[in-house]
N, C-alpha and C positions, 0 to 999 in steps of 0.2 A: 307786262313788264314789272308790275308791283310784286307779283309772286316770285319772280326771279330775284328781285332785290331782297325780299323777305327771306327767301331760301338762302341766298349768299350770306346775308348779315347774320342770320341765326345759326347757319352752319359754322361760320367763322367764330361766333360766340361759343357754340358748343365745343368747337375744336380747341379753343384757347382759354376757356374759363375753367382751368384746373382748380379743384378745391370745392366744387359743389355749387349749389344755386346762388349763394351770396356772391360768388366770384363772377357771376354773369352780370351783376348790377352795373359795374363800370361800363361794360359794353352797351348795356341798355340805355344808360344816361347819354353815352356818345351817340347812339342811334337817335335819341330824342333831339339832340342838337343838330345832327347832320341832316336828317330827313324831315323832322317836324311831324312825324307820324303820331307822336304824343308828346306832351310837355313833361318836364321834370316833376311837376305837381301831380299830373295824372299818373306818372310812373310810381310815385310815392303811394298813391291810392291803390294802384295795381298790386304793389308789394304788400300793403295792408290786407287786401283781399286774399292774395296768394298765401300769406302766412296764416290766414284764418280758414283756409280750405285744405282738405286732405291732398297729399301729394307733395312732391319736391317743389320748392319755391321757384327754381329756375324754369321748370316746365310749366308751372302755373302762370308765371309772369309772361313767358313766351306765348302761351296760348292766348292769354288776355290781350297782350300787345298785338299779336297777329290778328286777332278778332277785331280789335279796335281799328286797326289799319285797313283790313280788307275783308271783314266779315268772317263767316264760318270757314271758308277755304283758306283765308289768311291765317286763322288760328291753327288749322290743321297743318298748313305749310310751315309756320314758325315752329310748332311743336316737333314735327317730324325732323325738320332740319337741325333743330337744337340737339336732339338725342342721337341723330345719325352718326356723328363723329365718335361718340362714346361707344355706340354699338360696334362700329368698325374696329376701334382700338381694343375693346374688350375681347372681341372674337379673335383678333390677332394675338393678344397677350395670353388668352386661354390656351392656345396651342403651345406656348413656350413658357408656361407658368413656372415649372420647376427650374428652368434655367435662370429666370429673372429673380427668384427668391434669394439666391446667394451671390448675385452679381455685384461687385464693388462699384461699377459704373452706375448701375441703377440706384444703389444706396447714395452715391454722391449726387446724382440728379435730384433725388428726393430731399437731400440735405439742403439744396438750394431752392427747390420748389416750395417747400413748406413756408419759409419766411416770405417768399414772393406772394403766395396765396394770402397770407395774413395781411400783407400790405394792400392787396386788392380789396380784401374784405374791409379793412380799416378805412380806405377811401370811400367805399360804399356807405359805411356807417356814418362817416362825417358828412357825406352828401345827404343822406337821409335825415340826419340831425338838422342840417341847415334848411332843407325844404320843409321840415316839420315845425321847427321852432322859430326860425328867423323870418321876420317881416321886412323884406328888403325895401318896401315902399315907404316905410315909416321914417320920418326925420326926427322923431322924438325918442330919446334913448329908452324910456320905460315902455314904449310900445314896440321896440325892436325885437324883444323876445316875448313869445306868447307864454305868459306866466302860468296859465291854467295847464297848458300842455307840459310845461317844464315840471310843474309840481306833480302832475300825474306820472310823468316819466320817472321822477325821483322816487315816488311811493312804490310804483310797480317794480322798479329796479331793487329797492330795499326788500320788498316782499319776496322777490325771486331768490335773492341771495340768502335771506333769512329762513324762509320756509320750504324752499325747493319742492313746490307742488308742480303738478302737470302744467305745461305751458298753456293749454286750452283754458285753464282756470283764469290765468292772467289776461288772456285775450278777451274772454267773456267779461271779466271785471272792467277792462278798458272800454269795451263797447257799452256796458251799462253806465259807467261814469260819463262817457261821451254823450249818451242820450240825456242823462240827468243835467249835465252842464249846458246842453243846448236848449233845454226847455225854458 
């Protein structure tokens, strides 16, 4: 039964998360709430691992979440069911690609989809921000935000905008700083 639930939830996620891997995050946070297969904090850790490994973030997180939920078969089920809708849609569109290129209705659909996807990604960013920086258990204002993480976030953000190096450099830098701060 768990495999059917995994298949259905990740198929639905793959079908409706238009805009790439980050657009899957609201669906995954909803799964965490609905099923308890993983917590929001565990999902945040999954995202960090997925961003640090090769491949699309949505597929990596689906694989990790499925594995966490139901082992190797769970990881395979979640991954395949996440990519299956895209495969089906791409195969259909590939047959009609020339007709879609100049279709006004398709242009209009994408006119509306782009802001919707940005909204989905924005909610994901805000949720990630909250699970990373906010200590909900603290009643003291200065312990509410994890200052070390906030400073590291500000420095990495500045460096990314200022120097525009490869993302793996900033991921490695964050990992090294994390190790140094935890010693």
